[in-house]
VEXLOFI-503790 format. One record per atom (N, C-alpha, C): residue number from 0; residue in one letter; chain; atom name; x, y, z. Coordinates in steps of 0.1 Angstrom, whole numbers, plus 5000, padded with zeros to 4 digits. Atoms other than C-alpha are relative to their C-alpha. Layout:
<pts>
i, aa, ch, at, xx, yy, zz
NUM, A, A, CA, X, Y, Z
...
</pts>
This chain:
<pts>
i, aa, ch, at, xx, yy, zz
0, M, A, N, 4991, 4994, 4992
0, M, A, CA, 9250, 2053, 7295
0, M, A, C, 5013, 4993, 5002
1, A, A, N, 4986, 5005, 5000
1, A, A, CA, 9288, 2048, 7294
1, A, A, C, 5004, 4999, 5014
2, S, A, N, 4995, 5004, 4986
2, S, A, CA, 9304, 2032, 7325
2, S, A, C, 5015, 5005, 5000
3, N, A, N, 4985, 4997, 4999
3, N, A, CA, 9338, 2045, 7337
3, N, A, C, 5006, 4990, 5009
4, Y, A, N, 4994, 5012, 4992
4, Y, A, CA, 9343, 2012, 7357
4, Y, A, C, 5014, 4996, 4993
5, G, A, N, 4986, 5004, 5004
5, G, A, CA, 9381, 2004, 7355
5, G, A, C, 5008, 5010, 4993
6, A, A, N, 4992, 4988, 5006
6, A, A, CA, 9390, 2038, 7340
6, A, A, C, 5007, 5006, 5013
7, P, A, N, 4993, 4994, 4989
7, P, A, CA, 9417, 2056, 7361
7, P, A, C, 4992, 5012, 5005
8, R, A, N, 5007, 4990, 4994
8, R, A, CA, 9401, 2081, 7385
8, R, A, C, 5007, 5013, 4999
9, Q, A, N, 4993, 4988, 5000
9, Q, A, CA, 9409, 2117, 7381
9, Q, A, C, 4998, 5006, 5015
10, T, A, N, 5001, 4995, 4987
10, T, A, CA, 9417, 2133, 7414
10, T, A, C, 4999, 5015, 5002
11, G, A, N, 5001, 4985, 5000
11, G, A, CA, 9417, 2170, 7404
11, G, A, C, 5011, 5005, 4992
12, W, A, N, 4990, 4993, 5008
12, W, A, CA, 9442, 2194, 7389
12, W, A, C, 5014, 4993, 5003
13, G, A, N, 4986, 5005, 4998
13, G, A, CA, 9478, 2184, 7384
13, G, A, C, 5002, 4985, 4997
14, N, A, N, 4998, 5014, 5004
14, N, A, CA, 9473, 2149, 7370
14, N, A, C, 5011, 4998, 4990
15, D, A, N, 4990, 5002, 5008
15, D, A, CA, 9500, 2156, 7346
15, D, A, C, 5015, 5000, 5006
16, R, A, N, 4988, 4999, 4992
16, R, A, CA, 9526, 2159, 7373
16, R, A, C, 5006, 4985, 5001
17, Q, A, N, 4992, 5013, 5000
17, Q, A, CA, 9553, 2131, 7374
17, Q, A, C, 5001, 4995, 5014
18, A, A, N, 4998, 5007, 4986
18, A, A, CA, 9553, 2106, 7403
18, A, A, C, 5014, 5001, 5004
19, A, A, N, 4986, 5000, 4995
19, A, A, CA, 9582, 2108, 7426
19, A, A, C, 5007, 4987, 4996
20, P, A, N, 4993, 5012, 5003
20, P, A, CA, 9609, 2083, 7416
20, P, A, C, 4999, 4990, 5010
21, R, A, N, 5000, 5011, 4990
21, R, A, CA, 9606, 2049, 7434
21, R, A, C, 5013, 4997, 5004
22, P, A, N, 4986, 5004, 4995
22, P, A, CA, 9635, 2040, 7455
22, P, A, C, 5002, 4985, 4996
23, T, A, N, 4997, 5014, 5003
23, T, A, CA, 9653, 2009, 7443
23, T, A, C, 5013, 4997, 5006
24, I, A, N, 4988, 5005, 4995
24, I, A, CA, 9681, 1988, 7455
24, I, A, C, 5006, 4991, 4992
25, S, A, N, 4993, 5009, 5008
25, S, A, CA, 9707, 1968, 7437
25, S, A, C, 5001, 4988, 5009
26, V, A, N, 4999, 5011, 4991
26, V, A, CA, 9706, 1933, 7451
26, V, A, C, 5009, 4989, 4994
27, N, A, N, 4993, 5012, 5007
27, N, A, CA, 9728, 1913, 7426
27, N, A, C, 5012, 4998, 5007
28, D, A, N, 4987, 5003, 4993
28, D, A, CA, 9758, 1916, 7449
28, D, A, C, 4998, 4992, 5013
29, I, A, N, 5003, 5009, 4989
29, I, A, CA, 9739, 1896, 7476
29, I, A, C, 4999, 4985, 4995
30, V, A, N, 4999, 5014, 5006
30, V, A, CA, 9750, 1860, 7468
30, V, A, C, 5002, 4991, 5013
31, L, A, N, 4999, 5009, 4988
31, L, A, CA, 9744, 1833, 7494
31, L, A, C, 5007, 4987, 4996
32, A, A, N, 4994, 5013, 5004
32, A, A, CA, 9758, 1803, 7473
32, A, A, C, 5014, 5000, 5004
33, S, A, N, 4985, 5000, 4997
33, S, A, CA, 9793, 1791, 7483
33, S, A, C, 5007, 5001, 4987
34, P, A, N, 4993, 4993, 4990
34, P, A, CA, 9818, 1806, 7479
34, P, A, C, 4993, 5014, 5001
35, V, A, N, 5005, 4987, 4997
35, V, A, CA, 9801, 1837, 7495
35, V, A, C, 5010, 5011, 4996
36, P, A, N, 4991, 4989, 5003
36, P, A, CA, 9817, 1870, 7484
36, P, A, C, 5006, 5004, 5014
37, V, A, N, 4992, 4996, 4988
37, V, A, CA, 9843, 1881, 7509
37, V, A, C, 4994, 5012, 5007
38, T, A, N, 5005, 4988, 4995
38, T, A, CA, 9826, 1914, 7515
38, T, A, C, 4984, 4999, 5004
39, L, A, N, 5015, 5001, 4999
39, L, A, CA, 9790, 1899, 7520
39, L, A, C, 4995, 5005, 5014
40, F, A, N, 5006, 4997, 4986
40, F, A, CA, 9788, 1904, 7558
40, F, A, C, 5006, 5012, 5005
41, C, A, N, 4994, 4986, 4997
41, C, A, CA, 9807, 1937, 7558
41, C, A, C, 4995, 5010, 4991
42, D, A, N, 5002, 4990, 5010
42, D, A, CA, 9807, 1961, 7529
42, D, A, C, 4986, 4999, 4994
43, I, A, N, 5012, 5001, 5007
43, I, A, CA, 9777, 1947, 7511
43, I, A, C, 4988, 5002, 5010
44, A, A, N, 5011, 4998, 4989
44, A, A, CA, 9756, 1944, 7544
44, A, A, C, 4998, 5015, 5004
45, Q, A, N, 5000, 4985, 4996
45, Q, A, CA, 9766, 1980, 7553
45, Q, A, C, 4993, 5008, 4990
46, D, A, N, 5006, 4993, 5010
46, D, A, CA, 9757, 1993, 7520
46, D, A, C, 4985, 4999, 4999
47, K, A, N, 5014, 5003, 5001
47, K, A, CA, 9723, 1976, 7519
47, K, A, C, 4993, 5007, 5013
48, A, A, N, 5005, 4994, 4988
48, A, A, CA, 9717, 1989, 7555
48, A, A, C, 4998, 5015, 4998
49, A, A, N, 5000, 4985, 5002
49, A, A, CA, 9724, 2025, 7545
49, A, A, C, 4989, 5002, 4989
50, S, A, N, 5010, 4997, 5010
50, S, A, CA, 9702, 2022, 7514
50, S, A, C, 4985, 4998, 5005
51, V, A, N, 5014, 5003, 4994
51, V, A, CA, 9672, 2007, 7532
51, V, A, C, 4996, 5010, 5011
52, F, A, N, 5002, 4990, 4990
52, F, A, CA, 9676, 2033, 7560
52, F, A, C, 4995, 5012, 4992
53, Q, A, N, 5003, 4988, 5008
53, Q, A, CA, 9676, 2062, 7535
53, Q, A, C, 4986, 4998, 4993
54, A, A, N, 5012, 5002, 5008
54, A, A, CA, 9647, 2048, 7515
54, A, A, C, 4987, 5000, 5009
55, G, A, N, 5011, 4999, 4989
55, G, A, CA, 9625, 2045, 7547
55, G, A, C, 4998, 5014, 5004
56, D, A, N, 5003, 4986, 4998
56, D, A, CA, 9629, 2081, 7552
56, D, A, C, 4995, 5003, 5014
57, G, A, N, 5004, 4998, 4986
57, G, A, CA, 9623, 2078, 7590
57, G, A, C, 4985, 4996, 5002
58, R, A, N, 5015, 5004, 4998
58, R, A, CA, 9587, 2067, 7584
58, R, A, C, 4997, 4985, 4998
59, K, A, N, 5001, 5014, 5003
59, K, A, CA, 9591, 2031, 7572
59, K, A, C, 5013, 4994, 5004
60, N, A, N, 4989, 5007, 4997
60, N, A, CA, 9616, 2005, 7579
60, N, A, C, 5007, 5001, 5013
61, K, A, N, 4993, 4998, 4987
61, K, A, CA, 9619, 2009, 7616
61, K, A, C, 5006, 4988, 5004
62, S, A, N, 4992, 5012, 4996
62, S, A, CA, 9644, 1986, 7632
62, S, A, C, 4991, 4990, 5008
63, T, A, N, 5009, 5009, 4994
63, T, A, CA, 9617, 1970, 7653
63, T, A, C, 4992, 4990, 4991
64, Q, A, N, 5009, 5007, 5011
64, Q, A, CA, 9597, 1961, 7622
64, Q, A, C, 5011, 4990, 4993
65, L, A, N, 4990, 5008, 5008
65, L, A, CA, 9629, 1947, 7604
65, L, A, C, 5005, 4989, 5008
66, R, A, N, 4995, 5011, 4991
66, R, A, CA, 9639, 1928, 7635
66, R, A, C, 4990, 4988, 5000
67, K, A, N, 5009, 5011, 5002
67, K, A, CA, 9608, 1907, 7632
67, K, A, C, 5003, 4990, 4989
68, F, A, N, 4996, 5009, 5011
68, F, A, CA, 9619, 1894, 7599
68, F, A, C, 5014, 4992, 5003
69, Y, A, N, 4988, 5006, 4996
69, Y, A, CA, 9654, 1887, 7613
69, Y, A, C, 4997, 4989, 5010
70, D, A, N, 5003, 5009, 4990
70, D, A, CA, 9640, 1870, 7642
70, D, A, C, 4994, 4987, 4995
71, E, A, N, 5006, 5012, 5006
71, E, A, CA, 9618, 1847, 7621
71, E, A, C, 5011, 4991, 4993
72, L, A, N, 4990, 5007, 5008
72, L, A, CA, 9647, 1839, 7599
72, L, A, C, 5010, 4992, 5010
73, V, A, N, 4993, 5007, 4989
73, V, A, CA, 9668, 1830, 7631
73, V, A, C, 4993, 4987, 5005
74, M, A, N, 5008, 5010, 4995
74, M, A, CA, 9640, 1809, 7643
74, M, A, C, 5000, 4987, 4991
75, W, A, N, 5000, 5010, 5010
75, W, A, CA, 9639, 1788, 7611
75, W, A, C, 5014, 4994, 4999
76, F, A, N, 4987, 5005, 4999
76, F, A, CA, 9677, 1785, 7612
76, F, A, C, 5003, 4992, 5012
77, D, A, N, 4998, 5008, 4988
77, D, A, CA, 9677, 1772, 7647
77, D, A, C, 4993, 4987, 5000
78, K, A, N, 5007, 5013, 5002
78, K, A, CA, 9651, 1746, 7638
78, K, A, C, 5008, 4990, 4991
79, V, A, N, 4991, 5009, 5009
79, V, A, CA, 9674, 1733, 7610
79, V, A, C, 5012, 4996, 5008
80, Q, A, N, 4988, 5002, 4994
80, Q, A, CA, 9705, 1735, 7631
80, Q, A, C, 5000, 4991, 5011
81, L, A, N, 5001, 5009, 4990
81, L, A, CA, 9691, 1715, 7659
81, L, A, C, 5003, 4985, 4996
82, E, A, N, 4997, 5014, 5004
82, E, A, CA, 9696, 1683, 7639
82, E, A, C, 5016, 4999, 5000
83, R, A, N, 4986, 5003, 4997
83, R, A, CA, 9730, 1667, 7645
83, R, A, C, 5008, 4997, 4988
84, T, A, N, 4993, 5003, 5012
84, T, A, CA, 9740, 1654, 7611
84, T, A, C, 4996, 5009, 4988
85, K, A, N, 5003, 4992, 5012
85, K, A, CA, 9743, 1671, 7577
85, K, A, C, 4988, 4995, 4992
86, E, A, N, 5012, 5006, 5008
86, E, A, CA, 9717, 1647, 7562
86, E, A, C, 4987, 5002, 5008
87, A, A, N, 5012, 4996, 4994
87, A, A, CA, 9693, 1654, 7590
87, A, A, C, 4996, 5014, 5000
88, R, A, N, 5002, 4986, 5001
88, R, A, CA, 9697, 1691, 7586
88, R, A, C, 4994, 5002, 4986
89, A, A, N, 5006, 4999, 5014
89, A, A, CA, 9690, 1687, 7548
89, A, A, C, 4985, 4996, 5000
90, S, A, N, 5013, 5005, 4998
90, S, A, CA, 9659, 1666, 7557
90, S, A, C, 4991, 5011, 5006
91, K, A, N, 5007, 4990, 4992
91, K, A, CA, 9648, 1692, 7582
91, K, A, C, 4998, 5013, 4992
92, Y, A, N, 5002, 4989, 5009
92, Y, A, CA, 9653, 1721, 7557
92, Y, A, C, 4990, 4997, 4990
93, A, A, N, 5009, 5004, 5010
93, A, A, CA, 9634, 1702, 7531
93, A, A, C, 4984, 5001, 5005
94, E, A, N, 5013, 5001, 4994
94, E, A, CA, 9604, 1698, 7556
94, E, A, C, 4996, 5015, 5002
95, L, A, N, 5003, 4985, 4996
95, L, A, CA, 9605, 1737, 7566
95, L, A, C, 5001, 5009, 4989
96, A, A, N, 4998, 4990, 5012
96, A, A, CA, 9613, 1752, 7531
96, A, A, C, 4988, 5007, 4997
97, P, A, N, 5012, 4992, 5004
97, P, A, CA, 9577, 1761, 7523
97, P, A, C, 4997, 5012, 5010
98, F, A, N, 5003, 4990, 4991
98, F, A, CA, 9575, 1780, 7556
98, F, A, C, 5010, 5011, 5000
99, I, A, N, 4990, 4990, 5001
99, I, A, CA, 9607, 1798, 7551
99, I, A, C, 4998, 5008, 4988
100, K, A, N, 5005, 4993, 5012
100, K, A, CA, 9597, 1807, 7516
100, K, A, C, 4988, 5009, 5002
101, M, A, N, 5013, 4993, 4997
101, M, A, CA, 9564, 1820, 7530
101, M, A, C, 5004, 5015, 5005
102, M, A, N, 4995, 4987, 4995
102, M, A, CA, 9585, 1849, 7545
102, M, A, C, 4998, 5010, 4988
103, N, A, N, 5002, 4991, 5011
103, N, A, CA, 9582, 1864, 7510
103, N, A, C, 4986, 5006, 5000
104, A, A, N, 5014, 4994, 4999
104, A, A, CA, 9545, 1868, 7515
104, A, A, C, 4998, 5009, 5012
105, K, A, N, 5001, 4991, 4989
105, K, A, CA, 9550, 1883, 7549
105, K, A, C, 5006, 5012, 4998
106, V, A, N, 4994, 4987, 5002
106, V, A, CA, 9573, 1910, 7537
106, V, A, C, 4991, 5007, 4990
107, A, A, N, 5009, 4993, 5009
107, A, A, CA, 9548, 1918, 7509
107, A, A, C, 4989, 5005, 5007
108, Y, A, N, 5011, 4994, 4991
108, Y, A, CA, 9521, 1921, 7535
108, Y, A, C, 5005, 5013, 5008
109, A, A, N, 4995, 4989, 4992
109, A, A, CA, 9543, 1943, 7557
109, A, A, C, 5001, 5013, 4991
110, R, A, N, 4999, 4988, 5009
110, R, A, CA, 9549, 1966, 7526
110, R, A, C, 4985, 5004, 4997
111, G, A, N, 5014, 4995, 5003
111, G, A, CA, 9512, 1967, 7518
111, G, A, C, 4994, 5008, 5012
112, R, A, N, 5004, 4992, 4987
112, R, A, CA, 9507, 1979, 7554
112, R, A, C, 5008, 5012, 5003
113, D, A, N, 4990, 4988, 5000
113, D, A, CA, 9534, 2006, 7548
113, D, A, C, 5010, 4997, 5014
114, H, A, N, 4990, 5002, 4989
114, H, A, CA, 9556, 1990, 7576
114, H, A, C, 5014, 5000, 4994
115, V, A, N, 4987, 5000, 5006
115, V, A, CA, 9584, 1984, 7552
115, V, A, C, 4998, 5006, 4986
116, D, A, N, 5001, 4994, 5013
116, D, A, CA, 9592, 2000, 7518
116, D, A, C, 5005, 4990, 4989
117, E, A, N, 4997, 5009, 5011
117, E, A, CA, 9600, 1986, 7484
117, E, A, C, 5014, 4995, 5001
118, C, A, N, 4986, 5004, 5000
118, C, A, CA, 9638, 1986, 7490
118, C, A, C, 5002, 4987, 5009
119, F, A, N, 4998, 5012, 4990
119, F, A, CA, 9636, 1963, 7521
119, F, A, C, 4993, 4988, 4993
120, E, A, N, 5007, 5011, 5006
120, E, A, CA, 9610, 1941, 7503
120, E, A, C, 5009, 4994, 4988
121, Q, A, N, 4991, 5004, 5011
121, Q, A, CA, 9633, 1938, 7473
121, Q, A, C, 5012, 4992, 5005
122, M, A, N, 4989, 5007, 4994
122, M, A, CA, 9663, 1929, 7493
122, M, A, C, 4997, 4987, 5008
123, F, A, N, 5004, 5013, 4992
123, F, A, CA, 9646, 1905, 7518
123, F, A, C, 4995, 4989, 4990
124, S, A, N, 5005, 5011, 5010
124, S, A, CA, 9628, 1886, 7489
124, S, A, C, 5011, 4994, 4993
125, H, A, N, 4988, 5005, 5008
125, H, A, CA, 9660, 1884, 7470
125, H, A, C, 5006, 4990, 5009
126, L, A, N, 4993, 5010, 4990
126, L, A, CA, 9676, 1868, 7501
126, L, A, C, 4992, 4987, 5002
127, I, A, N, 5008, 5011, 4997
127, I, A, CA, 9647, 1844, 7508
127, I, A, C, 5000, 4990, 4987
128, R, A, N, 5000, 5007, 5012
128, R, A, CA, 9646, 1834, 7471
128, R, A, C, 5013, 4991, 4998
129, Q, A, N, 4987, 5006, 5002
129, Q, A, CA, 9683, 1824, 7472
129, Q, A, C, 5002, 4988, 5010
130, I, A, N, 4998, 5011, 4990
130, I, A, CA, 9678, 1800, 7503
130, I, A, C, 4996, 4987, 4994
131, T, A, N, 5004, 5014, 5007
131, T, A, CA, 9679, 1764, 7488
131, T, A, C, 5005, 4989, 5009
132, D, A, N, 4995, 5010, 4991
132, D, A, CA, 9695, 1745, 7517
132, D, A, C, 5003, 5005, 5012
133, A, A, N, 4996, 4997, 4987
133, A, A, CA, 9708, 1745, 7552
133, A, A, C, 5010, 5011, 5000
134, E, A, N, 4989, 4992, 5001
134, E, A, CA, 9739, 1762, 7541
134, E, A, C, 4997, 5014, 4996
135, T, A, N, 5005, 4986, 5004
135, T, A, CA, 9723, 1791, 7523
135, T, A, C, 4991, 5007, 5010
136, L, A, N, 5008, 4995, 4989
136, L, A, CA, 9699, 1794, 7551
136, L, A, C, 5009, 5007, 5011
137, K, A, N, 4991, 4994, 4990
137, K, A, CA, 9729, 1800, 7574
137, K, A, C, 5006, 5013, 4995
138, H, A, N, 4994, 4989, 5006
138, H, A, CA, 9744, 1825, 7550
138, H, A, C, 4990, 5012, 5000
139, A, A, N, 5010, 4990, 4999
139, A, A, CA, 9711, 1844, 7549
139, A, A, C, 4998, 5006, 5013
140, K, A, N, 5000, 4996, 4985
140, K, A, CA, 9709, 1845, 7587
140, K, A, C, 5011, 5009, 5003
141, L, A, N, 4987, 4992, 4997
141, L, A, CA, 9745, 1858, 7589
141, L, A, C, 4999, 5013, 4993
142, F, A, N, 5001, 4987, 5006
142, F, A, CA, 9738, 1885, 7563
142, F, A, C, 4990, 5008, 5007
143, M, A, N, 5010, 4990, 4994
143, M, A, CA, 9706, 1898, 7581
143, M, A, C, 5005, 5003, 5014
144, E, A, N, 4993, 4997, 4988
144, E, A, CA, 9726, 1896, 7613
144, E, A, C, 5009, 5013, 4998
145, A, A, N, 4991, 4988, 5003
145, A, A, CA, 9752, 1920, 7598
145, A, A, C, 4993, 5011, 4995
146, F, A, N, 5009, 4988, 5005
146, F, A, CA, 9726, 1941, 7581
146, F, A, C, 4994, 5006, 5011
147, M, A, N, 5007, 4995, 4988
147, M, A, CA, 9707, 1946, 7613
147, M, A, C, 5009, 5008, 5009
148, G, A, N, 4990, 4992, 4992
148, G, A, CA, 9739, 1957, 7631
148, G, A, C, 5003, 5013, 4994
149, F, A, N, 4997, 4987, 5007
149, F, A, CA, 9747, 1982, 7604
149, F, A, C, 4988, 5010, 4999
150, Y, A, N, 5013, 4992, 5001
150, Y, A, CA, 9710, 1994, 7602
150, Y, A, C, 4999, 5007, 5013
151, K, A, N, 5001, 4993, 4987
151, K, A, CA, 9710, 2001, 7639
151, K, A, C, 5010, 5011, 5002
152, A, A, N, 4990, 4989, 5000
152, A, A, CA, 9741, 2021, 7636
152, A, A, C, 4996, 5011, 4991
153, Q, A, N, 5006, 4990, 5007
153, Q, A, CA, 9725, 2041, 7609
153, Q, A, C, 4990, 5009, 5007
154, E, A, N, 5011, 4992, 4992
154, E, A, CA, 9697, 2051, 7633
154, E, A, C, 5007, 5010, 5009
155, K, A, N, 4993, 4991, 4990
155, K, A, CA, 9722, 2067, 7656
155, K, A, C, 5005, 5012, 4993
</pts>
């Protein structure tokens, strides 16, 4: 007897229909390394907020859910900034970097639970991957601050 284990399941008529196009977001203009683009915290953040809002279609990407990611980013930023010297901040960042990078797993989990969509996950993961030191952490936090302000305005 032949097994169908691993074969795609047929769900009925209409299997030849094309899937809806997946929403995507361009993230190449989000650059955290110095010098940051002049428009990073204004035009670029506003554009990304509009894209993520549109992609969420009112069902995903609720501002309260996105705010959790912003709040955690601020928490890590504050822990690094508590240090008085640049060297101490660099050391503190190195100590906390694995936990900051873990936010990629958290956004993937939120997407798996349908709290956020692919566009927000792409944007936020791109942001987190660029954080390499205390300075880029600061730029990521400022970008998310601007993004959240523009996102909230989109909801109105």
